[in-house]
Backbone as CSV, one residue per row, in Angstrom:
resi,resn,N_x,N_y,N_z,CA_x,CA_y,CA_z,C_x,C_y,C_z
1,MET,0.838,-1.198,0.000,0.000,0.000,0.000,0.872,1.247,0.000
2,LYS,0.417,2.301,-0.678,1.146,3.561,-0.736,0.273,4.656,-0.134
3,PRO,0.324,4.814,1.200,-0.605,5.705,1.869,-0.440,7.175,1.531
4,THR,0.728,7.567,0.911,0.914,8.958,0.551,0.149,9.320,-0.711
5,GLU,-0.269,8.334,-1.494,-1.032,8.602,-2.701,-2.509,8.741,-2.343
6,PRO,-3.225,9.657,-2.993,-4.635,9.876,-2.647,-5.513,8.666,-2.889
7,ILE,-5.149,7.826,-3.860,-5.919,6.612,-4.143,-4.971,5.552,-4.676
8,SER,-5.217,4.301,-4.292,-4.378,3.214,-4.767,-5.207,1.930,-4.837
9,ILE,-5.130,1.228,-5.963,-5.818,-0.054,-6.144,-4.748,-1.111,-6.406
10,PHE,-4.745,-2.174,-5.610,-3.703,-3.172,-5.734,-4.204,-4.519,-5.227
11,SER,-3.511,-5.574,-5.614,-3.856,-6.922,-5.174,-2.921,-7.340,-4.058
12,TYR,-3.429,-8.246,-3.208,-2.639,-8.754,-2.082,-2.759,-10.269,-2.065
13,LYS,-1.618,-10.941,-1.907,-1.600,-12.396,-1.859,-0.751,-12.845,-0.685
14,ALA,-1.142,-13.959,-0.068,-0.357,-14.528,1.025,-0.494,-16.041,0.987
15,GLU,0.526,-16.718,1.455,0.512,-18.170,1.535,1.033,-18.602,2.896
16,GLY,0.759,-19.847,3.252,1.275,-20.364,4.509,0.297,-20.200,5.649
17,ASN,0.825,-19.945,6.841,0.009,-19.860,8.044,-0.791,-18.571,8.107
18,SER,-1.836,-18.596,8.915,-2.642,-17.398,9.135,-1.806,-16.347,9.867
19,THR,-2.116,-15.079,9.617,-1.369,-13.992,10.246,-2.333,-12.997,10.873
20,ARG,-1.892,-12.381,11.952,-2.685,-11.353,12.618,-1.809,-10.115,12.800
21,ASN,-2.294,-8.965,12.361,-1.517,-7.730,12.423,-2.366,-6.585,12.958
22,ARG,-1.735,-5.721,13.750,-2.385,-4.495,14.206,-2.079,-3.389,13.206
23,ILE,-3.114,-2.699,12.740,-2.918,-1.652,11.743,-3.638,-0.376,12.172
24,THR,-3.030,0.758,11.877,-3.672,2.058,12.041,-3.965,2.598,10.643
25,LEU,-5.237,2.762,10.331,-5.629,3.140,8.980,-5.413,4.635,8.748
26,GLN,-4.520,4.950,7.841,-4.291,6.340,7.462,-5.273,6.778,6.379
27,GLN,-5.832,5.810,5.657,-6.792,6.083,4.595,-7.989,5.142,4.735
28,ASN,-9.083,5.475,4.066,-10.219,4.562,3.982,-9.829,3.385,3.098
29,LEU,-10.435,2.213,3.343,-9.999,1.024,2.632,-11.169,0.095,2.323
30,PHE,-11.351,-0.206,1.027,-12.227,-1.297,0.612,-11.376,-2.554,0.520
31,SER,-11.866,-3.654,1.113,-11.154,-4.925,1.076,-12.065,-5.981,0.458
32,PHE,-11.754,-6.391,-0.769,-12.526,-7.406,-1.487,-11.805,-8.745,-1.353
33,LEU,-12.443,-9.698,-0.692,-11.811,-10.995,-0.464,-12.084,-11.937,-1.634
34,LEU,-11.021,-12.507,-2.182,-11.135,-13.435,-3.306,-10.923,-14.885,-2.880
35,GLU,-10.057,-15.096,-1.901,-9.753,-16.445,-1.442,-9.263,-16.378,0.001
36,GLY,-9.730,-17.304,0.845,-9.367,-17.306,2.252,-10.460,-16.703,3.123
37,GLU,-10.106,-16.276,4.323,-11.025,-15.613,5.241,-10.319,-14.425,5.879
38,LYS,-11.104,-13.428,6.243,-10.542,-12.237,6.881,-11.411,-11.866,8.078
39,THR,-10.777,-11.594,9.225,-11.480,-11.170,10.427,-10.834,-9.895,10.944
40,VAL,-11.660,-8.913,11.269,-11.171,-7.646,11.820,-11.697,-7.512,13.241
41,TYR,-10.789,-7.270,14.180,-11.136,-7.088,15.588,-11.048,-5.606,15.928
42,TYR,-12.067,-5.129,16.646,-12.090,-3.724,17.006,-12.814,-3.547,18.333
43,ALA,-12.074,-3.103,19.358,-12.652,-2.704,20.643,-13.675,-3.700,21.181
44,GLY,-13.274,-4.974,21.242,-14.160,-5.964,21.831,-15.180,-6.556,20.884
45,THR,-15.174,-6.164,19.635,-16.078,-6.744,18.647,-15.248,-7.273,17.478
46,LYS,-15.855,-8.124,16.677,-15.152,-8.619,15.499,-16.146,-8.793,14.363
47,ILE,-15.631,-8.677,13.158,-16.455,-8.869,11.973,-15.605,-9.601,10.944
48,GLY,-16.182,-10.619,10.329,-15.427,-11.421,9.385,-16.092,-11.473,8.025
49,ILE,-15.302,-11.799,7.012,-15.836,-11.971,5.664,-15.222,-13.210,5.041
50,ILE,-15.957,-13.765,4.083,-15.510,-14.869,3.253,-15.641,-14.411,1.806
51,PRO,-15.079,-15.151,0.854,-15.257,-14.756,-0.554,-16.732,-14.555,-0.886
52,GLY,-17.025,-13.462,-1.565,-18.410,-13.080,-1.826,-18.858,-11.925,-0.952
53,GLN,-17.977,-11.466,-0.063,-18.263,-10.317,0.802,-17.084,-9.353,0.746
54,PHE,-17.317,-8.110,1.165,-16.212,-7.166,1.254,-16.480,-6.166,2.363
55,LEU,-15.402,-5.537,2.807,-15.456,-4.595,3.924,-15.054,-3.204,3.473
56,LEU,-15.621,-2.203,4.157,-15.137,-0.837,4.064,-14.646,-0.459,5.447
57,LEU,-13.365,-0.134,5.555,-12.737,0.240,6.817,-12.439,1.732,6.783
58,ALA,-12.883,2.461,7.813,-12.758,3.907,7.825,-11.386,4.356,8.321
59,ALA,-10.898,5.435,7.751,-9.609,5.991,8.155,-9.664,6.484,9.594
60,GLY,-8.482,6.509,10.217,-8.376,7.063,11.561,-8.667,6.084,12.663
61,ASN,-8.605,4.789,12.399,-8.900,3.783,13.415,-7.781,2.761,13.506
62,CYS,-7.591,2.242,14.720,-6.602,1.202,14.964,-7.331,-0.127,15.086
63,LEU,-6.973,-1.097,14.247,-7.680,-2.366,14.173,-6.699,-3.525,14.223
64,MET,-7.222,-4.697,14.574,-6.456,-5.938,14.463,-7.059,-6.730,13.316
65,SER,-6.237,-7.058,12.331,-6.717,-7.776,11.145,-6.075,-9.152,11.090
66,GLU,-6.909,-10.190,10.933,-6.425,-11.563,10.853,-6.776,-12.154,9.499
67,LYS,-5.777,-12.681,8.811,-5.969,-13.300,7.503,-5.832,-14.808,7.661
68,THR,-6.804,-15.551,7.193,-6.794,-17.000,7.278,-6.733,-17.584,5.878
69,VAL,-5.744,-18.407,5.623,-5.581,-18.981,4.293,-6.517,-20.172,4.130
70,THR,-6.730,-20.588,2.886,-7.570,-21.753,2.602,-6.799,-23.030,2.917
71,SER,-7.478,-24.156,2.785,-6.814,-25.441,3.004,-5.674,-25.652,2.016
72,GLY,-5.775,-24.986,0.871,-4.702,-25.066,-0.110,-3.556,-24.116,0.167
73,GLY,-3.708,-23.297,1.205,-2.617,-22.419,1.607,-2.574,-21.089,0.900
74,HIS,-3.745,-20.542,0.501,-3.752,-19.292,-0.251,-4.694,-18.263,0.374
75,TYR,-4.321,-17.014,0.214,-5.166,-15.886,0.610,-4.992,-14.812,-0.454
76,ARG,-6.106,-14.331,-1.000,-6.036,-13.297,-2.044,-7.112,-12.246,-1.811
77,SER,-6.762,-11.010,-2.061,-7.739,-9.930,-1.951,-7.334,-8.795,-2.875
78,ILE,-8.305,-7.935,-3.156,-8.042,-6.683,-3.870,-8.415,-5.544,-2.936
79,LEU,-7.539,-4.567,-2.830,-7.711,-3.459,-1.900,-7.773,-2.138,-2.655
80,ILE,-8.659,-1.255,-2.180,-8.750,0.113,-2.716,-8.616,1.063,-1.541
81,SER,-7.512,1.779,-1.463,-7.318,2.768,-0.406,-7.496,4.163,-0.981
82,PHE,-8.097,5.050,-0.189,-8.337,6.414,-0.685,-8.489,7.359,0.496
83,ASP,-8.045,8.586,0.310,-8.076,9.529,1.424,-9.394,10.299,1.452
84,ASN,-9.590,11.067,2.503,-10.849,11.774,2.693,-11.061,12.889,1.673
85,ALA,-9.975,13.426,1.124,-10.121,14.479,0.110,-10.802,13.919,-1.142
86,ILE,-10.433,12.696,-1.531,-11.085,12.035,-2.668,-12.562,11.840,-2.369
87,LEU,-12.856,11.424,-1.156,-14.237,11.175,-0.750,-15.049,12.470,-0.734
88,ALA,-14.477,13.522,-0.190,-15.179,14.804,-0.121,-15.476,15.338,-1.522
89,ASP,-14.526,15.166,-2.443,-14.725,15.625,-3.816,-15.850,14.843,-4.489
90,PHE,-15.911,13.536,-4.232,-16.981,12.719,-4.801,-18.346,13.217,-4.337
91,PHE,-18.505,13.454,-3.043,-19.793,13.895,-2.521,-20.155,15.294,-3.018
92,ALA,-19.151,16.135,-3.211,-19.414,17.475,-3.736,-19.954,17.418,-5.161
93,ARG,-19.545,16.397,-5.922,-19.977,16.252,-7.313,-21.316,15.526,-7.442
94,GLN,-21.766,14.876,-6.364,-22.951,14.023,-6.452,-24.096,14.516,-5.567
95,GLN,-24.361,15.805,-5.582,-25.415,16.361,-4.747,-26.800,15.837,-5.139
96,ASN,-27.015,15.561,-6.407,-28.322,15.048,-6.841,-28.565,13.617,-6.380
97,LEU,-27.473,12.839,-6.294,-27.610,11.460,-5.861,-27.817,11.376,-4.351
98,LEU,-27.114,12.203,-3.624,-27.128,12.121,-2.168,-27.802,13.369,-1.607
99,ARG,-29.112,13.329,-1.499,-29.891,14.502,-1.108,-29.956,14.685,0.406
100,ILE,-29.815,13.593,1.155,-29.965,13.672,2.598,-28.620,13.973,3.243
101,GLN,-28.571,14.991,4.056,-27.327,15.362,4.725,-27.046,14.396,5.867
102,ALA,-25.842,13.855,5.895,-25.488,12.946,6.982,-25.283,13.723,8.268
103,GLU,-25.829,13.205,9.346,-25.701,13.869,10.638,-24.638,13.236,11.511
104,LYS,-24.305,11.954,11.279,-23.329,11.262,12.093,-22.334,10.549,11.204
105,THR,-21.126,10.346,11.766,-20.166,9.490,11.104,-20.460,8.054,11.504
106,LEU,-19.649,7.140,10.995,-19.818,5.745,11.350,-19.638,5.555,12.851
107,GLU,-20.604,4.904,13.513,-20.454,4.601,14.927,-19.376,3.534,15.118
108,GLU,-19.242,2.625,14.199,-18.162,1.652,14.177,-17.402,1.848,12.876
109,PRO,-16.091,1.536,12.884,-15.268,1.877,11.714,-15.341,0.868,10.584
110,ILE,-16.317,-0.056,10.607,-16.362,-1.131,9.629,-17.769,-1.278,9.058
111,LEU,-17.875,-1.402,7.741,-19.127,-1.755,7.086,-18.889,-3.005,6.255
112,ARG,-19.846,-3.948,6.295,-19.724,-5.174,5.508,-20.801,-5.197,4.430
113,PHE,-20.425,-5.622,3.233,-21.342,-5.685,2.103,-21.298,-7.075,1.478
114,GLU,-22.416,-7.458,0.866,-22.488,-8.692,0.109,-22.277,-8.372,-1.375
115,GLN,-21.476,-9.181,-2.033,-21.267,-8.987,-3.457,-22.471,-9.496,-4.238
116,ASP,-22.797,-8.814,-5.332,-23.843,-9.248,-6.241,-23.237,-9.365,-7.641
117,ALA,-24.082,-9.547,-8.640,-23.571,-9.738,-9.999,-22.768,-8.534,-10.481
118,PHE,-23.295,-7.329,-10.206,-22.576,-6.131,-10.644,-21.204,-6.048,-9.978
119,LEU,-21.174,-6.243,-8.660,-19.915,-6.134,-7.934,-18.954,-7.251,-8.322
120,GLY,-19.498,-8.432,-8.650,-18.645,-9.508,-9.134,-17.940,-9.116,-10.419
121,ASN,-18.688,-8.483,-11.336,-18.077,-8.014,-12.584,-17.096,-6.883,-12.335
122,PHE,-17.430,-6.033,-11.362,-16.534,-4.926,-11.003,-15.187,-5.468,-10.524
123,ILE,-15.225,-6.466,-9.641,-13.995,-7.060,-9.115,-13.224,-7.755,-10.229
124,SER,-13.943,-8.449,-11.109,-13.283,-9.118,-12.230,-12.544,-8.125,-13.118
125,SER,-13.130,-6.937,-13.298,-12.467,-5.917,-14.113,-11.174,-5.449,-13.447
126,LEU,-11.185,-5.357,-12.113,-9.963,-4.973,-11.402,-8.911,-6.072,-11.513
127,GLU,-9.339,-7.327,-11.376,-8.398,-8.444,-11.515,-7.738,-8.423,-12.892
128,HIS,-8.539,-8.157,-13.919,-7.999,-8.113,-15.276,-6.966,-6.997,-15.404
129,MET,-7.251,-5.832,-14.854,-6.323,-4.701,-14.967,-5.056,-4.904,-14.146
130,LEU,-5.159,-5.714,-13.071,-4.004,-5.942,-12.200,-3.236,-7.209,-12.568
131,ALA,-3.693,-7.919,-13.602,-3.045,-9.176,-13.988,-1.587,-8.936,-14.367
132,ASN,-0.754,-9.943,-14.086,0.681,-9.896,-14.436,1.390,-8.698,-13.815
133,ASN,0.950,-8.359,-12.586,1.590,-7.280,-11.814,1.502,-5.921,-12.499
134,GLN,0.478,-5.738,-13.316,0.301,-4.429,-13.939,-0.228,-3.428,-12.919
135,SER,0.041,-2.157,-13.142,-0.500,-1.097,-12.298,-1.614,-0.385,-13.055
136,ILE,-2.516,0.219,-12.314,-3.632,0.950,-12.904,-3.305,2.442,-12.863
137,SER,-3.547,3.126,-13.943,-3.216,4.549,-14.014,-4.033,5.336,-12.991
138,PRO,-3.510,6.471,-12.500,-4.249,7.281,-11.520,-5.644,7.680,-11.985
139,ASN,-5.786,8.055,-13.260,-7.095,8.447,-13.770,-8.078,7.280,-13.755
140,MET,-7.604,6.093,-14.152,-8.473,4.919,-14.155,-8.829,4.493,-12.731
141,GLN,-7.895,4.631,-11.801,-8.185,4.312,-10.404,-9.315,5.191,-9.876
142,LEU,-9.272,6.468,-10.227,-10.312,7.391,-9.785,-11.657,7.019,-10.404
143,VAL,-11.659,6.659,-11.683,-12.891,6.254,-12.361,-13.495,5.023,-11.686
144,LYS,-12.662,4.040,-11.375,-13.163,2.796,-10.768,-13.690,3.044,-9.350
145,LEU,-13.022,3.889,-8.576,-13.522,4.192,-7.240,-14.855,4.918,-7.319
146,HIS,-14.987,5.896,-8.220,-16.251,6.611,-8.379,-17.360,5.664,-8.836
147,GLU,-17.023,4.719,-9.700,-18.007,3.726,-10.145,-18.539,2.937,-8.947
148,LEU,-17.640,2.520,-8.081,-18.039,1.750,-6.901,-18.878,2.595,-5.947
149,LEU,-18.447,3.822,-5.688,-19.179,4.689,-4.764,-20.569,5.032,-5.300
150,LEU,-20.678,5.261,-6.614,-21.982,5.536,-7.213,-22.926,4.352,-7.054
151,TYR,-22.402,3.168,-7.271,-23.232,1.968,-7.137,-23.704,1.796,-5.692
152,LEU,-22.800,1.992,-4.741,-23.181,1.868,-3.338,-24.178,2.954,-2.950
153,GLY,-24.026,4.159,-3.538,-24.962,5.243,-3.245,-26.379,4.933,-3.695
154,GLU,-26.504,4.205,-4.792,-27.824,3.847,-5.307,-28.433,2.640,-4.598
155,ASN,-27.577,1.739,-4.108,-28.063,0.483,-3.534,-27.928,0.404,-2.009
156,TYR,-27.047,1.194,-1.438,-26.865,1.240,0.017,-26.789,2.697,0.468
157,PRO,-27.834,3.477,0.221,-27.759,4.921,0.503,-27.495,5.241,1.968
158,GLY,-28.053,4.450,2.885,-27.828,4.715,4.302,-26.379,4.573,4.691
159,GLU,-25.737,3.502,4.220,-24.327,3.286,4.533,-23.452,4.371,3.935
160,LEU,-23.778,4.780,2.700,-22.952,5.798,2.059,-23.108,7.149,2.751
161,GLN,-24.289,7.409,3.305,-24.464,8.648,4.045,-23.582,8.661,5.288
162,LYS,-23.426,7.501,5.938,-22.519,7.436,7.079,-21.091,7.729,6.637
163,LEU,-20.729,7.167,5.470,-19.395,7.403,4.937,-19.189,8.865,4.603
164,ARG,-20.260,9.537,4.206,-20.155,10.956,3.872,-19.670,11.766,5.065
165,GLY,-20.135,11.385,6.272,-19.698,12.098,7.460,-18.201,12.011,7.670
166,ILE,-17.608,10.861,7.304,-16.171,10.685,7.463,-15.413,11.699,6.619
167,SER,-15.886,11.939,5.404,-15.174,12.839,4.492,-15.144,14.265,4.993
168,GLN,-16.022,14.593,5.939,-16.101,15.954,6.443,-15.399,16.133,7.785
169,GLU,-14.767,15.068,8.284,-14.102,15.156,9.584,-12.846,16.007,9.512
170,PRO,-12.650,16.918,10.465,-11.408,17.671,10.529,-10.231,16.759,10.885
171,VAL,-9.035,17.211,10.556,-7.830,16.432,10.862,-7.715,16.177,12.360
172,ASP,-8.085,17.155,13.188,-7.998,16.988,14.642,-8.898,15.858,15.129
173,ASP,-10.069,15.688,14.511,-10.969,14.609,14.907,-10.390,13.249,14.532
174,ILE,-9.767,13.172,13.366,-9.132,11.918,12.951,-8.006,11.559,13.905
175,LEU,-7.248,12.558,14.346,-6.164,12.317,15.295,-6.697,11.759,16.603
176,ILE,-7.835,12.261,17.061,-8.448,11.749,18.294,-8.876,10.305,18.101
177,ARG,-9.489,9.980,16.981,-9.890,8.596,16.710,-8.672,7.668,16.758
178,GLN,-7.596,8.076,16.129,-6.399,7.250,16.103,-5.841,7.052,17.498
179,ALA,-5.786,8.115,18.285,-5.192,8.036,19.623,-5.987,7.123,20.547
180,VAL,-7.306,7.281,20.572,-8.100,6.486,21.517,-8.179,5.028,21.089
181,ASN,-8.287,4.760,19.788,-8.368,3.369,19.338,-7.044,2.640,19.499
182,ALA,-5.941,3.354,19.362,-4.625,2.727,19.523,-4.315,2.425,20.981
183,ASN,-5.044,3.040,21.914,-4.726,2.884,23.333,-5.837,2.245,24.150
184,ILE,-6.781,1.592,23.490,-7.868,0.918,24.202,-7.320,-0.100,25.196
185,ASP,-6.266,-0.817,24.800,-5.727,-1.889,25.639,-4.612,-1.423,26.562
186,HIS,-4.364,-0.127,26.613,-3.264,0.382,27.428,-3.802,1.204,28.605
187,PRO,-3.107,1.169,29.739,-3.577,1.910,30.925,-3.276,3.404,30.847
188,VAL,-3.819,4.068,29.835,-3.582,5.507,29.684,-4.737,6.286,30.294
189,SER,-4.437,7.464,30.771,-5.464,8.340,31.329,-6.000,9.259,30.241
190,VAL,-7.117,9.914,30.514,-7.678,10.872,29.574,-6.704,12.034,29.385
191,GLU,-6.017,12.413,30.457,-5.018,13.484,30.360,-3.892,13.105,29.401
192,GLU,-3.476,11.842,29.460,-2.410,11.388,28.562,-2.886,11.353,27.112
193,LEU,-4.143,10.988,26.891,-4.689,10.998,25.538,-4.741,12.410,24.982
194,ALA,-5.116,13.362,25.828,-5.137,14.760,25.402,-3.731,15.218,25.007
195,PHE,-2.740,14.777,25.776,-1.345,15.128,25.471,-0.936,14.540,24.124
196,LEU,-1.311,13.264,23.885,-0.969,12.622,22.621,-1.586,13.353,21.428
197,CYS,-2.737,13.982,21.663,-3.421,14.730,20.602,-2.990,16.188,20.555
198,ASN,-2.007,16.538,21.387,-1.460,17.901,21.400,-2.544,18.947,21.633
199,THR,-3.395,18.685,22.643,-4.478,19.610,22.942,-4.707,19.663,24.448
200,SER,-5.426,20.647,24.903,-5.739,20.746,26.328,-6.774,19.692,26.703
201,LEU,-6.880,19.412,27.995,-7.829,18.401,28.453,-9.260,18.802,28.124
202,SER,-9.602,20.058,28.357,-10.974,20.508,28.104,-11.314,20.449,26.617
203,THR,-10.364,20.820,25.751,-10.593,20.764,24.308,-10.730,19.327,23.840
204,PHE,-9.885,18.453,24.387,-9.955,17.034,24.026,-11.318,16.449,24.394
205,LYS,-11.798,16.721,25.597,-13.087,16.192,26.031,-14.228,16.721,25.161
206,ARG,-14.151,17.981,24.797,-15.204,18.587,23.972,-15.228,17.966,22.576
207,ARG,-14.060,17.817,21.975,-13.994,17.215,20.640,-14.394,15.750,20.685
208,PHE,-13.972,15.052,21.730,-14.323,13.643,21.867,-15.834,13.466,21.954
209,ALA,-16.482,14.288,22.754,-17.938,14.199,22.912,-18.654,14.486,21.598
210,ARG,-18.100,15.377,20.778,-18.712,15.670,19.482,-18.608,14.474,18.539
211,ILE,-17.514,13.707,18.650,-17.310,12.556,17.768,-18.098,11.344,18.233
212,TYR,-18.023,11.040,19.545,-18.549,9.777,20.067,-19.822,9.928,20.897
213,PHE,-20.246,11.153,21.150,-21.490,11.413,21.881,-21.464,10.863,23.315
214,THR,-20.280,10.800,23.905,-20.119,10.382,25.294,-18.770,10.896,25.788
215,SER,-18.440,10.616,27.033,-17.168,11.080,27.592,-16.056,10.083,27.267
216,PRO,-14.781,10.533,27.251,-13.675,9.608,26.956,-13.591,8.461,27.949
217,SER,-13.740,8.747,29.238,-13.606,7.699,30.246,-14.698,6.642,30.100
218,LYS,-15.920,7.064,29.840,-17.015,6.105,29.677,-16.830,5.273,28.415
219,TRP,-16.407,5.905,27.324,-16.204,5.194,26.064,-15.117,4.139,26.222
220,LEU,-13.983,4.515,26.818,-12.888,3.570,27.004,-13.308,2.402,27.893
221,LEU,-14.040,2.705,28.959,-14.501,1.654,29.859,-15.399,0.663,29.119
222,GLU,-16.357,1.171,28.353,-17.288,0.295,27.649,-16.566,-0.564,26.610
223,LYS,-15.627,0.024,25.867,-14.916,-0.731,24.837,-14.029,-1.801,25.461
224,ARG,-13.350,-1.475,26.560,-12.491,-2.459,27.216,-13.320,-3.608,27.782
225,MET,-14.479,-3.297,28.312,-15.315,-4.352,28.880,-15.998,-5.180,27.786
226,GLN,-16.236,-4.587,26.619,-16.719,-5.368,25.480,-15.676,-6.402,25.076
227,LYS,-14.421,-5.980,25.023,-13.347,-6.905,24.678,-13.192,-7.963,25.762
228,ALA,-13.312,-7.560,27.025,-13.205,-8.520,28.128,-14.265,-9.602,27.992
229,ALA,-15.497,-9.196,27.694,-16.582,-10.164,27.532,-16.295,-11.108,26.374
230,MET,-15.752,-10.590,25.280,-15.436,-11.424,24.128,-14.358,-12.443,24.486
231,LEU,-13.321,-12.017,25.206,-12.249,-12.926,25.589,-12.745,-14.011,26.537
232,LEU,-13.606,-13.628,27.480,-14.137,-14.594,28.437,-15.065,-15.602,27.763
233,LYS,-15.794,-15.139,26.744,-16.749,-16.005,26.062,-16.053,-16.949,25.089
234,GLN,-14.940,-16.483,24.498,-14.282,-17.250,23.442,-13.583,-18.499,23.957
235,GLY,-12.883,-18.373,25.082,-12.057,-19.494,25.522,-12.147,-19.761,27.001
236,ASN,-11.096,-20.374,27.505,-11.059,-20.756,28.911,-10.294,-19.761,29.769
237,ALA,-9.978,-18.597,29.212,-9.221,-17.595,29.963,-10.042,-17.086,31.150
238,THR,-9.363,-16.825,32.246,-10.014,-16.286,33.436,-9.697,-14.809,33.565
239,ALA,-10.401,-14.155,34.483,-10.178,-12.723,34.710,-8.735,-12.447,35.100
240,SER,-8.150,-13.337,35.896,-6.771,-13.140,36.343,-5.763,-13.265,35.213
241,GLU,-6.200,-13.862,34.091,-5.308,-14.047,32.945,-5.445,-12.957,31.892
242,ILE,-6.494,-12.154,31.957,-6.707,-11.161,30.902,-6.713,-9.722,31.383
243,TYR,-6.753,-9.480,32.690,-6.914,-8.096,33.155,-5.763,-7.201,32.717
244,TYR,-4.533,-7.731,32.735,-3.384,-6.908,32.360,-3.416,-6.592,30.867
245,GLU,-3.848,-7.563,30.072,-3.963,-7.362,28.622,-4.921,-6.226,28.296
246,LEU,-5.900,-5.988,29.179,-6.907,-4.959,28.954,-6.535,-3.620,29.574
247,GLY,-5.303,-3.510,30.043,-4.832,-2.225,30.540,-5.015,-1.990,32.020
248,TYR,-5.327,-3.047,32.785,-5.516,-2.903,34.229,-4.282,-3.400,34.974
249,GLU,-3.909,-2.674,36.021,-2.722,-3.030,36.778,-3.015,-4.015,37.895
250,ASN,-4.274,-4.169,38.282,-4.611,-5.169,39.302,-5.977,-5.777,38.995
251,LEU,-6.188,-6.977,39.515,-7.377,-7.756,39.220,-8.638,-7.145,39.818
252,SER,-8.543,-6.613,41.013,-9.732,-6.084,41.684,-10.337,-4.911,40.923
253,SER,-9.497,-4.042,40.373,-10.003,-2.908,39.595,-10.713,-3.392,38.336
254,PHE,-10.150,-4.419,37.716,-10.773,-4.980,36.523,-12.141,-5.579,36.838
255,ILE,-12.228,-6.357,37.904,-13.506,-6.976,38.280,-14.552,-5.918,38.586
256,GLN,-14.142,-4.856,39.261,-15.065,-3.767,39.588,-15.590,-3.098,38.315
257,SER,-14.692,-2.856,37.360,-15.102,-2.227,36.103,-16.030,-3.148,35.307
258,PHE,-15.709,-4.434,35.272,-16.538,-5.392,34.538,-17.945,-5.427,35.124
259,LYS,-18.034,-5.447,36.443,-19.339,-5.502,37.097,-20.126,-4.216,36.869
260,GLN,-19.417,-3.093,36.771,-20.077,-1.809,36.520,-20.792,-1.802,35.174
261,ILE,-20.190,-2.437,34.163,-20.764,-2.449,32.817,-21.731,-3.605,32.623
262,HIS,-21.375,-4.793,33.075,-22.173,-5.992,32.783,-23.093,-6.409,33.923
263,GLY,-22.910,-5.828,35.089,-23.805,-6.128,36.202,-23.465,-7.385,36.971
264,ILE,-22.501,-8.159,36.506,-22.070,-9.374,37.181,-20.549,-9.462,37.106
265,THR,-19.964,-10.370,37.872,-18.513,-10.542,37.867,-18.091,-11.309,36.617
266,PRO,-16.800,-11.249,36.241,-16.332,-12.036,35.098,-16.603,-13.534,35.250
267,LYS,-16.438,-14.073,36.444,-16.688,-15.503,36.666,-18.148,-15.851,36.431
268,GLN,-19.058,-14.995,36.956,-20.484,-15.217,36.737,-20.838,-15.116,35.256
269,TYR,-20.181,-14.177,34.563,-20.437,-14.006,33.120,-20.062,-15.276,32.362
270,GLN,-18.911,-15.864,32.709,-18.495,-17.088,32.031,-19.454,-18.241,32.297
271,LEU,-19.937,-18.331,33.533,-20.853,-19.406,33.881,-22.174,-19.282,33.134
272,ASN,-22.578,-18.050,32.857,-23.863,-17.797,32.170,-23.739,-17.877,30.653
273,ASN,-22.501,-17.931,30.162,-22.305,-17.949,28.709,-21.520,-19.183,28.279
C-alpha cells in the first residue's frame, strides 16, 4: 500500500500460516476478499468476511486484522485505499444522488457488504487490470472508485451517508480517533490521551464528545469491557489471565469495572455464557 497517494488499487496475496496484524488506517480502505477468510477485531467486537463479501474500513482507526488462508494455503484480496479528500470531492460532485445530509459518522469503523452480480463483474475488471503485476493509471483508479461509490450510493444509501460524514471530519478529529483506538488496551489516562493529541484536556473532552457522543472515560470503559466479555466467552481464559492485557494493573479494579458495565462478575459471566 502507498498511503501517501490519494488513491491506490492493488492486489494482495499470502501463503502459509494465518497472520494477525495491528494496523492504524491512514486512509479509507475497501477490502474485497477473493480467497481465504478475513477477520477484523475492534474494541471488543469482530467482523469477518468470506469470498463473496467485502469490507469498508474507515480511516483514523486502529484495528487488528487476521488473515486465514484456505486449506490449499492461499489468501487473495483486492484493496482500494483512498483519502478523505477524494471522498469529499466525490460527494461534492454528487449532490443530486445524495440529497440527505449525513448527521453522524460511522459509529463503528467497519461496514460489511455482500457482493452481487454487478460487484462480481466490477472485481473481475480490477483483476484483469491488475493481472501480471500491472499497475492501474491514476485516472483509471479514480474512475473505478467513483463507479463503486456511485453503485453503493444507489443500492446502500444509508451506509454511504454514514461514509459521507467521514469525508467531512477535521484532521484533529481523525487524530483523536487514532489516539483512543490505539490505546484501548493500554492503561492511559484521559489526560495522557489529550497530550498525545497535542491539545488541552478541556478541548480534548469537547472534541471527543462531538465525535462519540459520550465522555472519553465512559467510552474507554465500555470498549475495554466489550473486549473482556469477548475474551471470556471465546475461551477458557479467566479474569486473572486477561486483566493486564486490557490495561488494568490489578485484578480487583478490573472486576469492579466489569461488574459496573455488565452487572455481574467475570466468573459469573463465564458461567452464564
